[in-house]
Every structure is written in structure tokens, then in C-alpha cells.
N, C-alpha and C positions, 0 to 999 in steps of 0.2 A: 913282725917276723912270722907269727903264728898264722896270720892271714895268707901271707905269701907261701908258707909251707902247705897250707890247705889247698891253695890253687895248684901248686906243683903236684900234690898228691892226686888231685882230681884229673890232671892232665896226664899223669904217668900211666902207661899201659898196665892193666890189671890182670892180664893173663898171658900165657905163653903165645897163644895165637895172636893176640893184639900186638905183642912185642915183635913177633915175626912179621906181621903185616906192616907195621911201621917201618921195619928195616927194608922190606921189599919195596915199599912206596918210595923210599929214599934212593933206591937203586933201579928204578924203572927204566932208565936209559939203557941198561944192559940186560935187564930181565923181561922186557916187555913181551916178547914172543912167548916166553914160557908162561908168563902170567895169564895171557889170553887163553891158554890151553888148560888152565886149572878147572877142577870141577865147580859146578855152580855154587855149592855150599861154601867153598873157600873164597870164591870170587865175590860172593855177597858180602862177606866181612871185609874184603880188601877195598872195594869200590869207594866207600866213604873216606878212605885215607889217601886217595889219589888227588893230585893237583887237577885243576880244571882242564888242563891240556891233555893229560893222560886219561882223565875221565871221559873226555869227548872221544878219544881214540878207542876207548873200551866199549863203545856202543854196540858194535857188531858182536863182540864176544859175549856181552851181557845178553843180547837178544838170543844168541844161540843157546845160552844156558837157561833161557826162560826167565831172565831177570829184567826188571825195569829200573832205569836210572832216574825216573821222574822225581821220586821223593828226595833223592840226593840233590838234584838241581834245585828243587823247591827250597830245601834247607839252605843251600848256598845263597839263594836269592835273599832269604830272610836274614842270613848272617852278614852278607856283604852289602847288599843294596839298602837294607833296613827300611824299606818302604813297601806299601801295599800297591801293586800295580793296578791301574784302572781296568775294570772289567776282568778281574782275576778269575772269575768263575768261567769265563769263556776261553781261557788259555789252555790249549791242548798239548803244547810241547814246552815244558819249562826249560829244557836244554837250549832251544832256540831263543826263547825269551831272555834267558840269562846271558848267553853269549852275544846276542844283538845289543843289549844294554851295556854289557861289559865293553864291547867295541866302542860304542859311542862315548862312554865315560872316560875310557883311556885316551881316545882321540882328542877330547876336549879338556883333558887334564883334570877331570873331576875325581877320578879314582886313582889312588896310588897303589900299584900292584905289590909294593913291599909291605903294605899294611896287613896282608894275610898270606900265610905260607902257601895256601892253596892257589893263589893267583900268581905266584912267582916261581918261575922255572927258567934257568939260564939256557936251556936247550930250545926254548920256544919264544917266538915273538908274539906278544899279545894281539897286536893288530892283524898280523898275517894268519895266525891260527884261528881267530874268531871271525875273520872277514867272510868266509864261505857261508856263514849262517846269517848274514845281515841282509834282510830284504827291505828294510826301511831305515833311512838315515836322515837326521836333522842337522843342518848347518846353520849357524847363528852368528850374530854380532859382526865381527870383522872378518868372517870367513877363514879363521885360522885353520879349521879342519880341511878346507879345500887346499890351502898351501901345504899342509902336512901330507895329504894324500897324493899330491902331484910331485912331491919330492922324489928324487931319484932312488933313494933307499927304500921307498914304499912302492916301487913299480909293480911287484907281484901282488901287493895288497890291492892296488887299483885294478889289476887284471881279475882278481877274484871278485871284486865288487861289480865289475862289468858283467859278470855272469849271474850274480846272486841278487843284486839290488833291483827292486821293483818300484819303490816309492822314495822320492827325494824331496825333502822338505827344507824350506828356508824360513827362519823365524827371527824377528827382532834384528833385521839387518841394519848395518850402519854403512855410511859412505866409506870407500876404501880407495887406495891408490891403484895406479895402473898395473903394478907388478902383481898385486893380489887379483885384479880382474883377469890378468893373463892366466893365473893358476886356475881361476874359475872356468875360463874358456876351455882349458885342457881337460878339466874334470868333466864338464858337461859334454864335451865332444866325445870323450871316451865312454861315459856312462849312458848317454842318450843316443848319440849318432852311431856308436859302435858297441853299444851295450844293451841292457835289458830293462832300463828304467821306463816304466809305462805311465807313471804319474808324477807330476811336479806340483807341489803345493807351497804357497807363500802365506805367511801369517804375520800380523801385527807389525806393520811398517808405516807409522803415522806420517812420516815425511820421506817418501821413497826417493832414492837417488835415481833420476831418470835414466842415466846411462846403464846402471846396473840392472834396473828393472827391465828395460827393453832388451838388454843382452840376454837375460834369462828367458824372457818370452820368445825371443827370436830363435834361440838355440833349441828351446823346447819344441818349437814348431818345425824343427828340422832344417832351418836355414843357417848357413854360415858361409863366410867367404873363404877362398883358398889363399894360399901364400903363407907368409911367415907367421901369421897369427896362429897357425895350427902346428907350429914347431914344438917339439918336446925335447928338452935338454939339448938344443942346438941342431936337431935333425927333424925333418918333416914327419908327420904322422905316418907310421909304417903301414897301418891299415889303409889309409887313403892312398899311399904310394902304390901299394899292391893293386888296389882296385883301379887306379888310374892307368897303371901299366896294362892291365887286362883290357880296359876300355880303349886305350890308345892302339893296342894291337888289333882289336876288333874294328876300330874306325879305319885303320890303315888297310886292312883287308878289304873292307867295303869300298874304300877310295880306289884301290887298285882295280877292283872289278869294274867300277864305274868308268875309270880311265880307259880300261881295255875296251869296253863296249863303246865308249865315245870315239876311240881311234878307229874302230871298225866302221862306225857310222860316218866318220869324217872322210875316210878313204873312199867310200862309195859316193859321196856327194861333195868332194872337195872343190869342184868348180862352181857350186851353187853359192850365191851370196846369202848372207845371213841378215835378216831384218833386225832392227833395234829391239823389238819385242822378244824375238827368239834369243838374242844375246842376253837380255836381262833374265829370261827364264833359265838359260844355261848357267849364268852366274849364280842365280838363286840355288840351283841344284848343287853347284860346287860349294857354296856356303853351307848348305844343309849337311854336307859331308863333314866339313871342318868343324862346325859347331853342332855336333850331333845330338845334344840332349833333347829328349821329348819335353823337357821343361821349357816350353815356348815362352819367349819374352814378348809380350804384346807390343811393348814400345819399340822393340827392334823389328817386329814383323810388319807393323803398319807402315806403309810407305807414304801415306798422306793422312791428314787429319780427318778425312771423310770416313775412315774405317774405325769404328769404335771398338774399344777393347773392354771386355768384361772380366769379372773375377774368374769365371770358369775357364779362361784360356790358359791358365797356369795349371799344369798337371803335377801332382805330387804323389809319391808312394811312401809307404811306411816300413816296408820290409827291409832289413839290413842287406839282404842279398841283392836287391834290385836298385837300391838308392843310388849307388855310385854309377851304375850303368846308365841310369836315366838322366843323371844330373851332372856328369863330369863336363866341364867346360874346357875345350881344347883350343888354343889360340891358332889363328890363321897365320901361316908362314909369311914373313915380311915381304918376300918377293911377290907372292900372290896378292898380298894386300896392295902393294904399289901398282901392280899390273892392272888390277880391277878398279883402281881408284876413280877413273872418269865415269865409269858406269854405275858405281855404287850410290852416289848421291848421299841421301840422308842415312842410308843403311850403314855407311862407313863409320859414322860416329858411334852407332850402337855396337859395332864390332870392336871398336877401340875400347869401349867401356867394358866389354865382356872378357877381356884378357884375364883368364882365371889364374893360372899358376905363375904368370910373369908379373902380376900385380904385386908391388912391394911396399905399400904404405904400412908402417909399423903400428900406427896409432889405431887403437880399437874404436876411437870415435869415428873413424872413417866410415865404418859400417853402421854403428849404432845410431848416430845422430841423423841419419838420413832415411831411416825406415819409413817414417811418416812425414817427411819434410814437405813444406809447401813449395809451390812452383818457383816463386821468387823470394820467399822469406821462410823463416822457421827457426830451427834451433841453431843454424850456422849464421855467421856474420854475413852481412850484405856485401861487404867488400870481397872482391874476387881475387883470391890468390891461387896459384897452381894447385896447392894442396886442397883448398876449398873446392876448386873445380873438379878435382879428382874425386873428392868426397861426394859431391852431388851426383856423380855418375853411378854411384852404387845403386841408388833407387830413385824413382821419380814418380810423379803423379800422372794419371791418365784419366781421360773422360770415361764415362760409362759406369762409374761406381754407383751401386745401389744406395749409397748414403745420400745421394743428391736430394736436396730439399729438406733434410732433417736439420733441425736447429743445432743439434749437438755435433754435427759432422760437417759444417760449412767451413770453407777456407777462403782466405782473401784472394788467392790466385785462381780460384775455381773450385769445383767440387772435389771432395776427397778422392784420392785415386787408389788404384790397386797397388800391389807390392811386387813390381817386376823383379827386384833384386838381381840386377844385370850381371854382377860379378859374383853372385853367390852360388854355391852348390846347394843341393837339397839332399839332406841325409834322412835317416830314420827319425821319426818324431814320436812324441808321447801321445797316449790316448786319453789322458785325463789331466785337466788343468784346474787348479783351485786357487782362488785369490781371496784371502780373508783379511778384512780390516786394512786394506791398502787403498788410499785415495787415488783415483785414476782421473787425470786431467783430460781435457778434450784432445790434446795432442797424443797422449798415451792411448786413449780410446781409439783414435784413428789408426794408430800403429797396430793395436790388438785386432781391430776390425779387418785390416789388410791381411794380417797373418791368418785370421780365422777363415778368410774367404777361400783359401786353398789348403787348409789343414785337414786333408781327407782322412787321416788316421784318428782324428779327434772323435771321441765317443761321449765324453762327459765334460761339462763345463760348469764350474761353481763360482759365482761372483757374489761375495758376501760383504756388505758394508763397505762399498767402494765409492760412495757418493756419486753415483752415476747421473742421477737426475735425467736431464734431456739426452745425455750421451748414451742412454740405453738404446736409442734409435740407431746410433752409429754401430753399436755392437750387433744389434739385430740385423742390420743390413749386411754385415759381413757373414753372419750365419745364414742369411737367406741365400747369398751367393754360394756358400758352401753346400747348401741343400740341393742346389741344382747340379752339383758335380756327380757324375755317374758312380764314382767310387766312395761317395759320402757315407760315413758310418756314424754320424752324430745322432745320439739317442737320448741324452739326458741333459737338461738345463735346469739349474737352480739359481735363482736370483733373490737376494734378500738385501734390505737396506733400511736405514733409519726412516727416511721420508720417501713417500711415493710421489712420483712425478705426474702420474695419471691414475685414474681409477683402476683398481686391480683387475676387474673383469675386462676392461678395455685392453689392458696390457696382455692378458691371457689370450684374448681374441687375436690381437696382432701377432703374438708369438706363434699361435697355432696356424694362422693364415700363412705365415712365412715358413714355418717348419712343420709341415704335416707328417713328417716321418718320425717326430719325437715319440718316445715311449714313456718318458718321465718328465714332468714339468712341475717345478715348485716355485711359487712366487710368494714372497713374504716381506711385509713392511710393518714397521713399528708404529709410525705416526703419519698423518697426512702432512702435506707440504707445510713448511713454516708459514708461508704467506698463502693463505687459501685462495686469495685473488689471483696469485701468480700461476695457479694450476691451469694448464691448457684445457680448452674446450675439447669435447669429444672429437676425435679425428674421424672425419667422414669416411675416409678410405678404409678404416678398420671397423667402424660401426655399421656401415652399410654393406660391406663386402661379406658375401656368404662364405663361411668357413668350409674349406674342402674337407672331405672325409679324412680323418687322421688315424694314426696308429697308436694314439695315446692309451696307455695302460694305467698310469699313476698320475693323479692330479692333486696337488697340495696348494692351497691358497690361504695365506694369513692376511686377513683384512686389517687395515689400520683403523679399526672401529668404524668401518663403513657398513651401511645397511646391505644386507644380502637380498638382492632382487632376483627372484627366480627367472624373471623374463630375460635378464642379461646372461644368466647361466645356461638357459635353455639351448641357445645355438651351439654352445660349446659341448654340451652333453649329446645333442643330436649328432654332432660330427664325430663323437668319440664312442663309437659302438663297441670298441674293444676295452673300454675302461673297466679296470678291475679294482682300483683303490681310489677313494676320494676322501680328502681331508679338508675340513673347513675350520678355520681358526680365527677367533676374535671377531666374528661377524655379529652384527646386531640384526634382529628380526624386526622389520618395519611395521608389521601387523601380525595379529594372531594367526591369520590364515596362511602366512608365507611358508612356514615349515610344512604344512599339509600339501601345498602346491609343489614344494621341492620333492617330497616323497613320491608324489604322483608322477612327476617328471622322471625321477630316478627309476621308477618301476617301468615306465614306458620306453625310456631311451637307453638304459644301461642294463641290458639283460645279463651281462657278464660280471656285474659288480659283486665283489666278494668281501671287501673291507671298507667300512665307513667309519669316519672319525669326526667327532665334534670336540673342539677344545675351546674353553672360555666362551661358550655360547650359552646364554641364559635360557635354560629349558624348564625353569620352575613352573611355568604355566602351560607346558605342552606335554602333559602326561599321556594323552591319547596317542600322539605321534610317537612318543618314546616306546609305548607298548606295540605299536604297529611295526616299528623297526625291529624290536626284539623277536617278533614272530615271523619275520621275513625269512622264508626258506632258502633264499639265495645267498644271504649274508653268512659268512663264516667268522668274521671278526667285527665287533662293534666296540667303539670307544666313546665314552662320555666322560671327558676329562675337564674337571672344574666347571661343570655345567649347572651346578646348584640344583641338582635333581630333587633333593629332599627338603629344599628350603621351606616350601609351604605345602608339604605333602602330608598325607594321613597314613595310618598303618595299613589301610586297604591298598594304597598304591604300592607299597613294598610287597605285599602278598601277591598282587597282580603281576609284578615283575618276576617274582620267584616262580609262580605257576606258569607264566608264559615261557620262561627259559626252560623249565622242566619239560615242556611239550615240544620244544624246538630241538630236533635231533641234528640239525646242520650247523648250529652255532658252536664254534670251537674255542673262541676266545672272547671274554667279556672284561673290559677294562673300565674301572670306575674310580680313578684317582681323584682326590680333591672334591668329594661330594658329600662331606659331612655324615659319613656312615655312623661313626661311633661304635661302641661295643655291641649294643643290642641289635643294630641292623646287620652287623657282621655275623653275629650268631644266627640270625634268621636266614642269612644267605646259605648256610650249611644245608638247609632243606632242599636246595637245588639237587643235591646228590642223594636224596632219600630213595627208599626201595621202589617206590612207584614212579620214579623219574625216568624219562626216556632221553634225558639230556646227554650230549656228547662233549660237554664243556671240558676242555683240557687246561685252559689257563684262566686264572682270575687275578686281576690286579686291583688291590685295595690300598694303594699307596696314598699317603697324605690324607688320612681319614680319621685322625685322632683316636686310633685304636690303642688301647692300653693292654698291659700284659694279662690281666685277669680276663678281659674279653677275648683275647687270642686263645687263652687256655680253654675257655668254655667252648669256643668255636672248634678247637681241636678235638675235645671230648665228644662233641656232637657229631663231628665228621667221622671219628672212629666208630661210633655207634652205627652210622649209616653203612659204613664199609662192612661191618660185621653182619648186618642184616642182608647185604648183597652178596655175601659169601666171599668177601675179599676182592671182588671185582669193582674197580672204579676207574673211569677214564681220566680223572683229574690228575694232572702231572706237575703243575707249577702254580705257586702262590707268590705274588710279589707284594712286599710289605715296606717299601721305602718310606722314610720320613713319617714314622708313626711313633707314638709315645712309649716305646718298649723299654726305655731306660729308667722309667719311674719305679720299676720293681724288677731288678735284674734276675733274681732267683726264679720268680714266676715266669718271666720271659724266657729264660733258658730252658725251663721244663717244657713250656709250650712249643718252643722251636725244636727241641729234641724229639718230641712226640710227632710234630708235624713232618719232620724230615724223614721219619719212617714211613710216611704216607705219600709224600710228594716232594718235589724240589722246591726249596724256599729261597727266595732272593730278597735279601734285606741289607740294611746298612747300619752303621753305628751312629745314628743321628742323635744330636743333642737337643732334646725337646725344650730345654730351658731357653733356647734362642728363639723359639716360636712366639709369635704375637698371640694375643687373646682373640684371634680371629674365629676360633672354633669354641668359644666359651659356652655356646648354647648346648653342646653335646657332653659337657663335663658332668 
């Protein structure tokens, strides 16, 4: 009883002001306007006593009073979430961070709002109130969140998300039934096609459901069919209906104008006979009015197999305002269709397939299973039923695909084709697609390649641990077709996997040859192919082809312990005059002269290079080259990460590094994680900032260097002495200390960190050094 009494006493208001503030907080529903007009001093004491809903509404009033609510939101995070968010030092708005996480936790049933009085207010809906602050949302498992968001009672929540959400993530997805997929379709249609989502990311799906995966990819690319699949609570999508009405009205006006001009021409020459060619041309013009979209269907346009169709024949936009005007598919009236039947020939079949709003197959499989189907086989049964025949009409393969000839993209019925999507509309699409740890089969890669070929809004593509192997060629062919599109905005490609199908440099050459407009390219592999003998020989088309001048600014290569041959890198660097950042990871140097050749090539071919990084490259015997890099006046950031710099070095080498950096006024960042610095070398590095130094170094990274608290304290004292000698002027702004042995003497470490934070920003973590191996025993 005494403990309970003490708790009650601690919670009881201790002053008249606190008692009054608590009463006001309970009556905010009727006193809200009066509270916002209170003086700042009174408002300051009242804000911590408000629920999250009223605290969010108090933001404007607090700002007018010169108050910040950030400390209150941070305390709310600590009290409610009870976790430290990743990268907490970079969080600029704790209100947004809290409400965004609050929304996600309530949506997925992780957080009970009745667990804290500050989260529970009968006047507010947790999802509705927090949804305007959600810019990133993760859906997982059985997509329960999608079902909840598309429920009728959450209609306003979904409308808020359509305006605020920018990043949509899927994680640990499981197979689900058709009703859940319908909810997902409605959600993607509202948030992507008629919303603001610009990035779709999928994570950790070891055995992906093909239907679900292709559905998400297809809708992210802006494609979807019309008809009942887009009904919401029994009625068609209102936004689509409004856009279609506007398009129908526009098409009707254009048709009336054409009919009027045709009648005038007919009255002047009604006695003249019309040749068959002229009749066909006139029919084509009539058809062009009826099926007005600029999204041309190559399979419908080609009247004979002699006319090849390529990826670039499909046009696609990404702006919400123009998508419906470009891509609405309006059916041809039945009378017109029957009257033109004798002259249409093969075109009649295409028109029948493209009946947009009158198509009524309920099954989502109709669209999904045929995005990348083969000509006479594939995901559907070979037996022809009316439903299967209708399904096949959604998409088909065509000749002319750039995938032709690649092992990962061949099909039994012929080369992989484009994605006509005869009965599909094209809506707004996302600009970033990320696929992490999701195995992609050859069939799925063909689907993705076809989607990529016309995904003109796509700017960034990340493919990580997808088991692509030879199928990378299929993906690359789709991107090559995309690059030829005049509206292409593709700029960033990141590919990483466990095994490399071909040598890294050959893949880089192929990618740059196909995509010269790339600004960022990252290629990363852990290991060589399991069967070294199965690795293909060098592709002559890539090896011999001269790389066109590219727009590449960032190049990152992680070698699977392959030798770094400068001769192979040379053509890439010559073609990349705009290169500003180069990162080489896990490469081996075949001979002592190789690094010197690389530095010479970099100096000659990349005049704009500003950032250079080596990670896990043994530089223990390359002291001369390291010093040359540190004195390069063009480089602003240099990283030697786990490069064994001091493995066989002497004290003179460390002194040379310090003196070189002191003389370099252009170097802003020096990163030396994992190089066995130890305490004595860290203390020596403080001389970089001595009184006679002309260094402009702002950032120093000494993570993972076996630094102990006493060494950090000595470094701090020496740094303070240099600052005093320089009259308090020091360009140094940040020290990174991740994974060092600071837990061995907590008191000394706290003193060192306290004094350091008065000098610069310190970024560190609570790393448990007892878990470290005796890898650094030599510096103890």
C-alpha cells in the first residue's frame, strides 16, 4: 500500500497551476480555442498535459508563442514506443516520426491506444488523425493493413494517405486469397495511380507468390485493366469515372468535327469511286478516333508480320493529370464494328480485345497471369476455354524484343515480347522500384523487363539478392529499350547478388553501353559463381564494343574477390568524364604496380572526381600510392575502410600521413574505419589540427579501430590544446566512433565524449566490445 501511495503522490498535481492545467486538458473539446490564445508561459506548462491529438493541433499556437513541441514529442516516443529509432541523430521532426510510427502500429494492432491516456481520446480517430503525417508505410504478412485501409469506414484515411504517402513498402508477404488481393488492388490504385506514392519497395520474400508479385509490379508501373476490378464498395472508381467522362466528351467533339469535315468532302466528290486502299485509310482514321489513346498497341497497329514492333512504340506518362487522357480506352460502337467487319481483317481481333470498360472478367488472374505469357504456353493451361481465350487477349508477345538472344530471356514460342496490355489503361506510375531478397524466376524477369521497357517515369531501380544470374540480361534489355524512349528519366541502377554471373567489369561495360544516360551505377557481388566452369566466356559484343560517352557521376563496384585490372576499368573511366565518386570494394590487386596505374588513369580520365573509396582492399604494401591520394588537390573525400593500412607500417608512415593531410586544404572528409589505429595512432591524428596546419578537414571517421576510453580522452585533450592555440577556430565538425571499445571504462568514456561534444559533433553507438573477436589483439 505504501508503494501505491507513493506512486499516487508522484502523479498528483503539486501546484495550483498543474491542477488547473490538468483540468483544462480534460476539457479541451470545449476550451480548445481559448487555450490556443493563452500566453506562451501558460501554454508551455499545458502542452505536456495534452493528448497526442490536441498536441498535434497545438502546433500553430505553439509556433506563434515561440515554443517548440519537439521535446514533448521526443518524450512521447521514449514513453510509448520504448525503442531507439535508427539514425535518431538525423531525425529533424519528432512529431512526424511519432505520428507516422503511431499510425503504423495502430494499423497493424501492435499498439493499444488504451495503454496510455495520451493516446486515447474519444473525439478522435487514431488512424484518421495521424494519416496526414504518414509519408512512409510498410505492409506485411497477409496484408491485413491493406484490407483495413480499404474498408468503407476508413475512406477518409485512404484519401489522406493518397496525398501524404510517398514510400510504400511490402515486407515478409505471404500468399493471400482473392478478396485480399482485391483490397490490395484498390489500395495501389488509389495510392499510386491517383495518389502521390513515388517509391515501392519489397523486402524478404523467399518464396514469392507469382500472382501477388506481378500484381504489385504491374500496378507500380502504372498499368491496370478497366472494369469491375477497380470497383470500390460496389461502384467504379470515382476518379477514373470523372477522367473517362472528360475523355469521352473530348473524343466525341473530335469525332463530330471529323464527321463534319468528312461530309463536306463527300458532298464534293460523291460521284467518285473509292479505291480499296482509300477505304482502308478512312477506316483507320475512324478507328483512331474511337480508340483515341496515344498508348499505341503495337500488336493492334501492325497489319502484317513484316512490321516489327519495339519497346519504344508504347508511350507512357507519369503525371496524374495526363494519364487518363492519354490512356483511356473507349469501345467502338457495335454497329460501327459490324459495318467495318469485312475491311478490318486482322485488326478486328485487336479491337475486340481492347474493349476497356465493357470487359467484365472478375478474376484478377485474367490480367496478372498474362503479362509475360508465352505465345502458346506459359502460366495458363494449354486447354482453350472461353475464359482462357479472353485471358490471353490481355497481353501477348511480339517480335522485336531486345531480349532476343539472351539465355535468360528465351522462350519456347519465340523471343520474349513487349507488353502491349491491350485492355489495360495506363495510369500514374512510381519513380523508384526496390526489390530486396526476392527470388525472380525467368518468367518474372520477362514480366519485369516488359514493364521496364515503357516505364518512362522510372528514375531508380534497385535489385538486391534476387538470384538473377543469366536473367540480368533480360532486365538489361528492358532498360535498354526504356533508354531509347524520348521521355526516359532513368538515372540510377543498383544491382547486388550473392553470385556473379559474369565478371564485374564486363557487366559494368554492358550496362553503360546500354544505358549511357545513367548517373549512378552500383554493382555488388559476394562470391563468384558456384560452378566456376559454368561462368560464361567474355561476351564479344560487350568486350569489343566501345563504350559511348556517358553521364555517369557515381560508380560503385563490389568485386567478388576478383583481381582489379586497370586495363578493364580504363574504357569505363574514359567514357565517364563526369565521374565524381568512385568506390571499389573487395578487389584484389594482381601486382604491386596495379594501384599506381589506377591512380594515373584516374588523374588523366576523371578530372571531376571528388570522392574516392576503397573498402576491404589490402593496401598494406602501397604506402606511396596512399600518400599520393591524400595529397591530390581534387579529392574532397577519401575512404580507406578495412584496408590494413598500418599492418606492416612504421611510425614514419603515420607521420607522413599527418603531414600530407595538414598541407591539403581541399580534403574535407577522411574515413579510416577498421585500420587498427589503436589509442596511440588516434592521439597522433590530433596533430592534423595543429596551429601550423592548413587542413580544412571537417569529418574524421575512426570507427572499428580498437579505441579505448583513455585514448579517446587523451585525443580530446590534445585537440582542445590545438583549438586554444588557434584562437578557438577549427574547421573540424564531426567525429565518428562506431564500434570502439568505449564500454571498458564508462566513466572515462563519458568524460571524453562530454568534452568532445563541446568541440564537434560526435556520432557513436553503445557497442558491446565483449562480443568482438581477438582480431585486434596486436593493438591492445
